[in-house]
N, C-alpha and C positions, 0 to 999 in steps of 0.2 A: 848813749845810743838808744834811740826809740825803736818801736816795733818795725818801722819802715826800713831801718838801717840794719836790723839784725839778720843773721843767716836765715835762709828760707824756713819759715815756720808754717803751721797749718793755714793761717790766714793768707799768706802769700801763695801757697800751693792752690788753695781753693780759688783765690781771685784770678790766677792765671788760667785755671781750668774752666772758668765761666765763659771765656771768649769775649767778655766785656772789657772795657779799658781797665787794666789791673789797678791803676792808681785810684780810680773811683771806687772800685769794689773794696780795696784794702782800707781806704779811708772810712768807708761806711762800716765795715766789719770791725775795725779797731775801735770806732766810736761805740758801737753796740756792745762789744766785749767790755770796754772800759766803763760804760754806763752800768754794767752789771758788777762792777768792782773787781774785775778779773784782769790779770796780766795777759796780754795777747800771746806772749811767748810761752805761757804755761797752759794754754788752751788745749782741751781734749776734743775729740770729735763728738763725743756725747754732749759735752757742754755747748759746743757750737750748734749742734742740732736743736737743743732746747732753746737757745737764744734766737736762732733763726725761725723756729716754729712760733715763738711769741711775737717776733717781729712781723711775720707774715700775717698772723691773726690780727695784730694791731692795724696793719695796712688794709686788710680786707674789711675790718669793721669801720675804719675811717672812710673807705670808698663807699661802703653801703650807706653810711650815714649821710655822706655828701650827695648821693643820688636819690635819696628818699624825699 
């Protein structure tokens, strides 16, 4: 069973709360969490905040670089 088949976890709850297509949000969040060597089913809100803060910083830096 992978993270998408598990009972609702933090990633699934967050992805549904965004109002965006949940499968797209879940896929991206699972990838980000896995890239940090974590199990999506064991994720805490504090860890997710850190991961998403880094993700946002990377995206903003890439956008800034692209438009300079």
